[in-house]
N, C-alpha and C positions, 0 to 999 in steps of 0.2 A: 527546652527548645532552643536550638542554635540559630534560628532564623533572625535576619535583621528586621523582619516585619513584626510590629508589636503583636503580642498575644491577642487573639480574637480581632485582629486588624481587618481593614477592608481591602479586598483584592479584586481587581478587574481582570477578566480573561477575554482576550479578543480571539474569537474563533471557537465554534462548537462542533468541531470534528472529534474523532475519538481521542486525540491527544488533549484538546482543550477540555472536553467533558470529564475525562479521567483525572486530569489535574484538578479541576473544580471539585470533583467528588472527594479526592484525597484531602484537599485543603479544607473543605467543608466539614469533613469528619474530624479534623483537628481543631475545629472551632472558629475558623475564619469566616467572615461574612463575604460571600462571593457573588459577584455579578458577572454574567457571561453575555458577550455581545456577538451576535451573528448576523451578517448581512443578508443571508438567504432566509427563506421563509420556513425552513425546517432545520433541525439539528442533524448532525451525522457526517457532513462533508462527503467523503467518498463512500461512506456506508449508508447514505440516505436511501430511502425506498422509492419505488416507481410503480405507478398504477398502470398495469397492462390491459385493463379492461376486465378480463376474466379473473384476474388475481393481482395481488400486490407482492412484489419481491424486491430485493436489493437492486439498486440501479447498476452496480458493477458486481463482479463475481468475487465471492469471499468463501473461505473454508476455515476450519479449525483443525490443527494437527494434534495428535495425541499428546505430544510433549509441549504444547503451548501452555506452560504452567502458569505464567502471569495472567494471561487472558482467562484461563479456566478458573483461576482463583478469584478474579474479579467477577466472573459470572456466578461463582458460588456465593460471593458476598451479596449479589443481587437476587439470590434465590433462583437462579436459572440453570444451575449445573444439571439438574434432573431433566432439563428440557433439551439437552444435547443428544442428537442422534448420530451414531457412528455407522459407517458403511465401508466395506471393502470396495475400492474403486480401481479403475484401470487407466493407464496412460499409453499413448501411442506416439510414434514418430512417423511423419509423412514425408516420403522421398520417392521421386521417380514414379509417381502415380500409385504408390502402395502404402497402406497403413501397416506399420510394423509395431507389434505390441512391445512396450518397454515397461512392463509392470513389475518385473522381478529380475533377479540375476540371470536366470536361465534365458530369458528373452534377450538379454544383452549378448550372451554367448551365441545365440542363434542368428544374430543380426548379420545378414548376408553381404552388406556393402563394404565390410572391412575384412582384411585378411586375418588369419589366426594371430600372427605376430602383432598386428595393430590392436586386435581385441585384447591381447594379453597386456600390451602396454597401456591401453585404456583402463583395463581392470585394475592394474597396479596403481595407476593414478587416482582412480575413483576410490579405491580402498584406502589410500594414504590420506584422502581428504577427511576421513573420520577423525583423524588425530591432528589435523592442521588447524592452527589458529589463524583466522582471517587477518589479524594484525601482523602476523609474521610476513605477510605478502605485500605490505604497504608500499614498497618501492617500485613495483612493476605493474604493467597493464595486464589485463586478462589474456590478450592475444599473445604477448611475450611469454607469459606463464604457461599457456597451453602448448605453444610451439616447442618450448623447452622440454616439457614433461611428456607430451603425447606425440609430437612429431607433426610433420606437414599433412600427411594423409588424414590423420584423425581430426586435425584442425579444419581442413577444407571440406571433408565429407560429413563430419558430425557436428563440430562446434560452431564454425563460422556462420552457417545459415541461421542457426538459432540466435547467435549474438546479433546478427543483422536484424532479425525479426524483433528481438527483444529491445535492443538499444538503438536501432536505427542509425543515424549518422554518427553516433558515439560508439559504435560497436568495437572499434579498434583502439578506443581511448579509455574506456572505463577501467577502474582499478581491479587488480586480481582479487583483492580482499572482498569487494562487492560480489563478484561472481562466486567466490568460495562460500560466502555466507548464504548465497541463494541456493547453491547445490546442497549444502548441508541441511537446509530446511527441508529439502525434498527427502533426505534420509530420514528425517524425523517422522515422516508419514508412514514409514514401514515398520511393521511388527517385527520385533527381534526374534520371535519364535517362528512365525510363518513367512516372514519377508514379504507379506502381502501389504499393499498400499491401503492405508485406512485413513479416512478423512471424516470430519464431522461438521455439523451445523446446528444452530439452535432452531427449534421448531418455530416457524413464523418468520425466520430471518432476522436481520439486524433491526427491523422495525420493532420487534419485541425487545431486543437488547436496549435500543435507544429510548424506548418508552419507559422501561424500568429504570434506566440510569437517570433520565430526566425527572421521573417521579421521586426518586431517592434524593436528588438534589433539591427539589422544591420542598420536600418534607424536612430537609435540614436547614431551610431558610434561604437557600440560594435563589437568585433571580436569573431567568434566561430571557434575554431580550432579542427577539427575532426581528428581521427586517430593520436592523439597526447597524449602521456602518461606522466603524471607527475611522476617523479621518486625521487624528493627530495625538501624539503623546508628548507632553512637556514636563521635564523634571523640574520640580520646585525645590529650591535650596534654602537652607537656613544657615546663615553665616558661612556660605561657601560650600557647605556639605549637602549633597542631595538627600532629601528627606521623604518627599512624596511625589506623586505623578498626577498631572491633570490629563484625563482622557477626554478628547473631544470626539463627538459622534453626531451623526444625523439620524433622526427618527421621525417618520411622518413628514418629511420635507423640512424639518426644523433642525437647526444646529444647536447643540447643547454640550455641556461638559460636566464632569464629575471628578472629584479629587479622591485618589486612593493611596493607601500606604504602599501598594505594589500593583503594577500592571504587567501582565505577561501577554506577549503577542505570539500566537501559536500557528498562524497561517504561513503560507509560502513566503520566503524572504523577499522575492521581488514585489510582492503585494504590499510591502510596508514602505511608506514614503518617509524620507528624511531620517533614515536609520542612523547615519553617521553623525547627524546633528545632535543626537541624544547622548550616546555613549559608545564611541567606536570600539572600545575594548570589550564591551558586552557582546558585540555581534560578530566577533571573529569566528568564521566557520571554516577555517583552514583553507585547503586548496580546492574547495568546491566553488566553481564559477557560479556566482549568485544568479546568473541568467541561464545556466545550463541545467534546466529541469527537463525531465522526461515527461511528455504529455501523452494522451491517448484519445483516439476516437474509437468508439465502440458501437457496433451495430447489434442490437438485441432483437432476436427473432423468436416469436412464439409460433411453434409448428404443430400441425396435427399429428405428425409421426416423428419419432426420433431419427436422428441421422446416423449415430453410431452407438456402441455400448461403452465408449470411453468417456471419462470425465474430462480429460485433457488430451488434446492432440498438439504436440510440438511439430512445427513445420520446418523442414529442412530443404524445401524445394525452391530453387531460384524462381523469382517472378510471381510467387504467391504473396500478394500484398496483405498478409495478415500476420500478426504476432503468433497467433495460435487459434485454436477452437476450443471453447469450454462449453460442454453440454451439461448444464447445471442439474438437469433432471436425471442424470446418472449418479448424482450424489443425493439430492433431496428427493423426498417421496412425492412423485407427481400427482398421485391420487389425492394426497392431502394438501399439497402446497400450490399446485398449478392446474387443478381441475382436469388432470389427465393429459394435459398438453406438454409438449417438450419446449424447454427454455434453453436457448443457445446464445452464447456471447461470441462475437467476432471482433476482437480488438486489433487495433493497429497503433503501435507506439511510435511517437514522432518527437522531434525537437519541439519545445514549447512555442517557438516562433514560426513553426511551419505554416505555410499559406493554406494548407488543407483545413485548418481550423476555421477559416472564413468561408468555406464552401457551403452551399445549401444542403439541407438534409437529403433531398431527393438525389442530388448528384453523388453524395457520399454513399448512399444506400446502393445505387446502381454500381458504383465502383467496387464496393466491398463484396457485392454478390458476384459481379462479372469477373473481377481480377483476384478474388479471394475464394469465396465459397465454391464457385463453379470450377475452379482449378482443382479442388478436392473431389467434388461431386459433379461431373460434367452433365449429368442428367437431372440435376436438381430442378424441381418444378415449383415455380413461385406461387402456384395456386395452393400449395400446402401452407403458406404463410397466413396465420390468423392475425398477427399483429407485428409491427416492426417499429423501431424507434432508434434514433441516433443520439448518442451521449458523448460529450466532449469534456475533457479536463486538461488544461494546458500545463498544470504543475502537479503532477502526481508524485514525482520523486526527484530530489536533488541528486546529481551525479558526482561521483568522486573519480578523478582520473589518476594516472600513475603518479607516484611521489608520496612524500610523507603525509600522513593523515593527522587530523587533530587528536588530542588526548582522548583515549578510550575510557572516559569517565563522564558522568553527568556534570554539567556546568555548575560552578559556584554562584550563588546569588550575589550579584555585585551592585545592582542599580535598581532604583524604584521603577524603571522602565526597562524591561528585559525581553529579548527574543528567546523563546523556548519552543523550537519547532524541529521538524524532521531533518533539517540541514545539519543538526548536531548529532545525528545518528550516523556514524561513519562506516560501519562494517556490517551491513545487513540490508536485505530487501525489506521494504517497509510493510510487513505484515502487522496486524494489530497486536499480536503477542509482543513483538519488538517495541511497538509504541507504548504499550502498557508497562513493559519492563523499564523503558527509558523514564517514564513519569515516576514510577515507584522508586527507582534509583535516585532520581533528582530529589524527591521528597525526603527520602531517607538521609541523603547526604546533607541537606540543608535545613531539615526540620526535626531531626531526631535529637 
């Protein structure tokens, strides 16, 4: 073992999202004594569950791609691979009051808003993406890249509205590598034989995954401390050399601390106080502005009747204040998972400091329905709503802008107090397969 942590040493992990739990699971399997600290009352982070009354499902929308090899391997280890359900799904693009199917290559050829020449140029661009490495694009923005490869018409009619919806005020600043990796993940959902879009989920949702992962951790002797907030990390030195870390935390209104051989902070970087005071070199996240996080406000609706037969609707219409529409029950089995009701997610991506995060739930619900859902469905009847709820997360994803990106390798273990979070994942949208891959690569590099 090449780690600087003593064999079977004590490790503290701050944050019980998928990254923190996966890291804890990997280290516990190697024999380390692991404690996990989570400020919330449940594990999972963005994967946590929510009780809708009639059923319980994930608070935000998630799916599994057929080529999510790292996530699927983890599920296999947890005995859940047989619980994955696969389904052919459909995607649409909404523009000028019409839903255009975008579920296969033929749908793209039929798309009426672009000329044949522009479709051909778009097709060549999309085909080339299969062989493009996101890292090759690290010096430019997504806007510059698309304008160069696709032209102004393709950018303005097809790409720009979706970039605005997805990245809000950062739409013209995000790196080309981030967009490339996001598009490539969409390719992974398509069968090579049929070119049909296929997605999956674990029966029972992430509630089942998190429960199994938590049980595996406790069975290996790990401790999960909920409602326990980390408030400080102090490196303890021996003869000038950093050796251990004292983690301070509050639990039950009481301040306490514990000394570990290693502490990992896995939450969003802005949530950590005093980072530079500990070890500036450890926390270099390249050219990601540490306050430039993408956040989201999401309206969840439980409806008596489905809205569409699409899993995902991308929105290219100016003035529709939604990132998209995800009708989860066009992927999961509604008869089994939602008591026959339709579950719809209406997300709006925002800058993490946007004032909308301070708005009341009723105000946000009215806005997302009036300026979002009703722009797609003018005759939508609110009487069909069985349950609604607003969910907010200020820091879903750190953003990388044009310019050189950090090294495309997992970090080296340098300090007894170290950040290991998603700001170090430089070329990819933050799906759970990428998170698990990042953890597995880090553990292999530092503990093999």
